[in-house]
C-alpha positions in Angstrom: -62.5 -46.5 7.1 -58.7 -46.5 6.7 -57.4 -46.8 3.1 -55.3 -50.0 2.1 -51.7 -48.9 1.6 -50.1 -49.9 -1.8 -47.8 -52.7 -1.0 -45.2 -51.3 -3.3 -44.9 -48.5 -0.7 -43.7 -50.9 1.8 -41.2 -52.4 -0.5 -39.8 -49.0 -1.6 -39.5 -48.0 2.3 -37.5 -51.3 2.9 -35.2 -50.4 0.0 -34.8 -46.8 1.3 -34.1 -47.7 4.9 -32.4 -50.9 4.7 -30.6 -51.0 1.4 -29.9 -47.3 0.4 -29.2 -45.7 3.7 -28.6 -49.0 5.8 -30.2 -47.4 8.9 -28.5 -48.8 12.0 -29.3 -48.6 15.9 -28.6 -45.2 17.2 -28.7 -43.4 13.9 -30.3 -39.9 14.1 -32.3 -39.8 10.9 -34.1 -37.0 9.1 -37.1 -37.9 7.0 -37.7 -35.0 4.8 -41.1 -35.1 2.9 -43.7 -33.2 1.0 -47.3 -33.5 2.0 -48.2 -36.1 -0.6 -45.4 -38.5 0.4 -46.8 -38.9 3.9 -47.5 -42.7 3.3 -43.9 -43.5 2.4 -42.5 -41.2 5.0 -44.5 -42.8 7.8 -43.4 -46.1 6.6 -39.8 -45.2 6.7 -40.3 -43.7 10.1 -41.7 -47.1 11.2 -38.8 -49.1 9.8 -36.1 -46.6 11.3 -37.8 -47.1 14.6 -37.6 -50.9 14.3 -34.0 -50.6 13.6 -33.4 -48.8 16.7 -32.7 -45.4 15.1 -34.1 -42.0 16.2 -36.1 -40.7 13.2 -37.8 -37.5 12.9 -40.1 -36.3 10.0 -40.1 -32.9 8.4 -42.9 -31.8 6.1 -42.3 -29.2 3.2 -46.0 -27.8 2.6 -47.2 -26.8 -0.8 -46.4 -23.3 -1.6 -43.9 -22.9 1.1 -41.0 -22.4 -1.3 -43.0 -19.9 -3.4 -43.9 -17.8 -0.3 -40.2 -17.8 0.8 -38.8 -16.6 -2.5 -41.6 -14.3 -3.0 -41.3 -12.6 0.2 -37.8 -13.1 1.6 -35.6 -9.9 1.7 -32.2 -9.8 0.5 -30.9 -10.1 4.3 -33.0 -13.1 4.7 -31.7 -14.7 1.7 -28.1 -14.2 2.7 -28.8 -15.1 6.4 -27.0 -18.5 7.1 -29.4 -20.9 8.8 -27.0 -21.8 11.8 -29.8 -24.1 13.3 -30.1 -26.2 10.3 -26.4 -26.4 10.0 -26.1 -27.7 13.5 -28.7 -30.1 12.8 -27.0 -31.4 9.5 -23.9 -31.8 11.5 -25.5 -34.1 13.9 -27.5 -36.0 11.4 -26.4 -39.6 10.4 -28.8 -40.1 7.5 -31.3 -38.2 5.4 -34.1 -39.7 3.5 -35.6 -37.2 1.0 -39.1 -38.0 -0.3 -40.0 -35.5 -3.0 -43.8 -35.4 -4.1 -44.3 -32.0 -5.5 -48.0 -30.9 -6.1 -46.8 -28.1 -8.5 -43.6 -28.6 -10.1 -43.9 -25.1 -11.7 -44.1 -23.4 -8.3 -40.9 -21.3 -8.8 -41.2 -20.7 -12.6 -41.7 -16.9 -12.2 -39.6 -16.3 -9.3 -36.2 -14.3 -10.0 -33.6 -16.7 -10.7 -31.0 -14.3 -8.9 -32.8 -14.8 -5.6 -32.8 -18.8 -6.1 -29.0 -18.4 -7.0 -28.3 -16.2 -3.7 -30.0 -18.7 -1.5 -28.2 -21.5 -3.0 -24.8 -19.8 -2.4 -25.9 -19.2 1.3 -26.8 -22.9 2.0 -23.9 -24.5 0.0 -22.0 -25.4 3.2 -25.0 -27.2 4.7 -25.6 -29.2 1.2 -22.0 -29.9 1.0 -21.6 -31.4 4.5 -24.9 -33.3 3.8 -23.4 -34.8 0.6 -19.9 -35.5 1.9 -20.6 -36.6 5.7 -23.9 -38.3 5.9 -25.8 -41.3 4.4 -28.7 -39.9 2.3 -31.2 -41.0 -0.5 -33.6 -39.0 -2.6 -36.9 -40.4 -3.8 -39.6 -39.2 -6.3 -43.0 -40.0 -4.8 -45.7 -40.4 -7.6 -47.9 -37.6 -7.6 -50.3 -36.1 -10.1 -47.9 -33.2 -10.8 -45.1 -35.5 -11.8 -47.5 -37.8 -13.8 -48.7 -34.9 -15.6 -45.0 -33.5 -16.5 -44.3 -37.2 -17.8 -47.5 -37.3 -19.7 -49.0 -40.2 -17.9 -51.9 -40.7 -15.8 -51.3 -41.4 -11.9 -51.7 -45.1 -12.1 -49.3 -45.3 -15.3 -46.8 -43.1 -13.5 -46.9 -45.2 -10.3 -46.4 -48.3 -12.4 -43.4 -46.6 -14.1 -42.0 -45.5 -10.7 -42.2 -48.7 -8.8 -41.1 -50.8 -11.8 -37.8 -49.0 -11.9 -37.3 -48.9 -8.4 -38.3 -52.4 -7.2 -35.5 -54.3 -8.8 -32.2 -56.3 -8.2 -29.9 -53.4 -7.3 -26.9 -55.7 -6.5 -27.1 -57.1 -10.1 -27.3 -53.5 -11.5 -24.1 -53.0 -9.3 -22.3 -55.8 -11.0 -22.9 -54.4 -14.4 -22.1 -51.0 -13.5 -18.7 -52.2 -12.1 -17.6 -53.0 -15.7 -18.0 -49.4 -16.7 -16.5 -48.1 -13.7 -13.3 -50.2 -14.4 -13.0 -49.0 -17.8 -13.3 -45.3 -16.7 -11.0 -45.7 -13.7 -8.2 -47.0 -16.3 -9.0 -44.5 -18.9 -7.4 -41.1 -19.5 -9.5 -39.3 -22.2 -13.3 -39.0 -23.0 -14.6 -38.2 -26.5 -18.4 -37.9 -26.8 -19.9 -37.7 -30.2 -23.5 -37.2 -31.3 -25.8 -34.8 -33.0 -24.3 -31.3 -32.9 -21.9 -32.6 -30.3 -18.1 -33.3 -30.3 -16.8 -32.9 -26.8 -13.5 -34.0 -25.1 -12.0 -34.1 -21.8 -9.5 -35.7 -19.4 -10.5 -38.0 -16.5 -6.8 -38.9 -15.7 -6.3 -39.6 -12.0 -10.1 -39.6 -11.4 -12.1 -42.5 -10.0 -15.6 -43.3 -11.2 -18.4 -44.0 -8.8 -20.8 -46.8 -9.3 -24.3 -45.7 -8.3 -26.8 -48.7 -7.7 -29.2 -47.6 -5.4 -27.4 -46.0 -2.5 -27.9 -42.2 -3.0 -30.9 -41.9 -5.6 -34.0 -44.0 -5.9 -34.3 -45.0 -8.6 -30.7 -45.3 -9.5 -28.6 -46.6 -12.4 -25.5 -44.5 -13.5 -21.8 -44.5 -13.3 -20.3 -41.0 -13.0 -16.9 -39.5 -12.9 -15.5 -36.0 -12.5 -13.9 -34.3 -15.6 -10.5 -32.7 -15.1 -11.9 -29.3 -14.7 -9.6 -27.3 -17.2 -9.6 -30.0 -20.1 -13.2 -29.8 -21.5 -12.9 -28.7 -25.1 -15.6 -28.6 -27.7 -19.3 -28.4 -28.1 -22.5 -30.2 -27.1 -26.3 -29.7 -28.0 -28.7 -31.4 -25.3 -31.6 -33.4 -26.7 -33.9 -33.0 -23.7 -35.0 -29.8 -22.0 -32.6 -29.0 -19.0 -34.9 -28.3 -16.0 -33.5 -26.7 -12.7 -35.4 -25.3 -10.0 -38.8 -25.8 -11.8 -37.5 -23.9 -14.8 -37.3 -25.6 -18.2 -34.5 -24.5 -20.6 -35.0 -25.8 -24.1 -32.3 -26.8 -26.8 -29.4 -25.9 -24.6 -26.1 -25.4 -26.6 -22.8 -25.1 -24.8 -19.3 -24.5 -26.0 -16.2 -24.9 -23.8 -12.7 -23.9 -24.0 -10.0 -24.9 -21.3 -12.7 -26.3 -19.3 -14.8 -23.2 -19.2 -18.4 -22.3 -20.9 -17.4 -19.7 -23.2 -20.9 -19.6 -25.1 -24.3 -20.6 -23.9 -27.4 -20.5 -25.9 -31.0 -21.9 -25.6 -34.3 -21.5 -27.3 -36.3 -21.0 -24.2 -35.1 -19.3 -20.8 -31.7 -18.6 -22.2 -31.3 -15.7 -19.6 -32.0 -18.3 -16.7 -29.4 -20.6 -18.1 -26.9 -17.7 -18.3 -27.8 -16.7 -14.7 -27.2 -20.1 -13.4 -24.0 -20.3 -15.2 -22.9 -17.0 -13.8 -23.8 -17.9 -10.2 -20.1 -18.4 -9.2 -16.6 -19.3 -10.6 -17.2 -23.1 -10.4 -20.7 -23.0 -12.2 -18.8 -22.3 -15.5 -17.0 -25.6 -15.3 -18.2 -29.2 -15.3 -18.2 -31.2 -12.2 -19.6 -34.6 -13.5 -19.9 -36.9 -16.3 -22.4 -39.6 -16.1 -23.8 -42.7 -17.9 -27.3 -43.9 -17.6 -27.6 -47.5 -17.0 -31.2 -48.0 -15.9 -32.9 -49.5 -19.0 -36.3 -49.7 -17.1 -36.2 -45.9 -17.6 -37.1 -45.4 -21.1 -39.0 -42.3 -21.0 -38.1 -38.5 -20.5 -40.2 -37.3 -17.6 -38.8 -33.7 -17.0 -37.4 -35.0 -13.5 -33.8 -35.4 -13.2 -33.9 -38.3 -10.8 -35.3 -40.5 -13.4 -33.9 -38.8 -16.6 -30.3 -38.9 -15.9 -30.5 -42.7 -15.4 -32.3 -43.6 -18.8 -30.3 -46.3 -20.3 -28.6 -45.0 -23.4 -28.0 -41.5 -22.4 -25.1 -39.6 -20.7 -25.3 -36.5 -18.6 -22.9 -33.6 -17.8 -23.4 -31.5 -14.7 -22.3 -27.8 -14.6 -21.0 -26.9 -11.2 -20.2 -28.8 -8.0 -18.2 -32.1 -8.3 -18.9 -34.9 -5.8 -15.4 -35.3 -3.9 -16.0 -39.1 -4.1 -15.1 -39.1 -7.6 -12.0 -37.0 -7.1 -13.5 -33.7 -8.4 -12.3 -30.5 -7.2 -14.9 -28.1 -8.7 -16.8 -26.2 -6.0 -20.1 -24.4 -6.7 -23.5 -23.7 -5.4 -24.9 -25.1 -8.6 -25.1 -28.8 -9.6 -27.1 -28.8 -12.9 -27.4 -32.2 -14.8 -28.2 -32.0 -18.6 -28.9 -35.0 -20.6 -27.6 -36.1 -24.0 -29.3 -38.9 -25.7 -27.0 -41.3 -27.6 -29.5 -43.9 -28.6 -29.3 -42.7 -32.3 -25.9 -42.1 -33.7 -24.3 -41.3 -30.5 -20.9 -42.8 -29.2 -18.7 -42.4 -26.1 -15.0 -43.3 -26.6 -12.5 -43.9 -23.7 -8.9 -43.6 -25.2 -10.3 -44.4 -28.5 -12.1 -47.5 -27.5 -16.0 -47.5 -27.6 -17.8 -47.7 -24.1 -21.3 -46.8 -25.5 -22.6 -46.7 -29.1 -26.3 -46.0 -30.0 -27.3 -46.4 -26.5 -25.9 -49.6 -25.8 -23.0 -50.4 -23.4 -20.3 -52.2 -25.2 -18.2 -53.7 -22.0 
């Protein structure tokens, strides 16, 4: 007997296909999913076909990434995947459905191998970001629920509650923040063990209200690369490629990280910062605006959107915001401002104690 599909999956698929990526007739669409996300992938596949598009489904199997990094030679890590690049250049839209069965799969893999592969595939990822429509969705699985310290039904409720909402209304609210950033020149972030300043002069903010991430809810802008000065301590663990780095503290001078410390996995933190020249600099400053996300889940797709937080990304800047920093790394780290935190734009309060003031 066929299991009845959760109607929220149908609604999520409609949002991904018709709102986020706006799939049109004749679009070539890649739906990339992990095994546990197959129900949502199939629903997206069906909707793409109904829209007259040409969808394909690609499945990443459990342990596939682990097997690759465990066994790939240096030659294989550095070999540019020409077929993948050709396919990416001929793809109109990507729908990424993440649904890991083991979020700690790469914990014991040498971080240098991961960094090498990221540098190898950077050209492909940059083309996808800059030249295609795309959206990323975290499908609720037991592994993600466990990381979030919830049961699977609780986590499903959490995910669909922050996804199925009025994204056009959020876009209107975010536009007020964007306008203040667009007109601003200098940012000052104040909080626990944090006093950080940088310029955003000439840069344009991006209103994120469901187009690329789902759930969404942020406004981001690229700092002027060589202007970051001061220090910051991140309240939440910084997680990248499955590795958790606790109590991250960074110090900047002339835009560059000059000191990096952590209580856990400090070596990994430093290895990622040393990936390339651009990974020493900030590529993004973002403000979380999704107040339906009120809990840290250890998954950046949710956590960088937490209402009342800001995040800063080491590495690659998205060109849409006028950023120029290039890197194989893009690592968002989250600062909680809900207690004694503040963001000032040219001396005017934008956010205080987690509340948007515009």
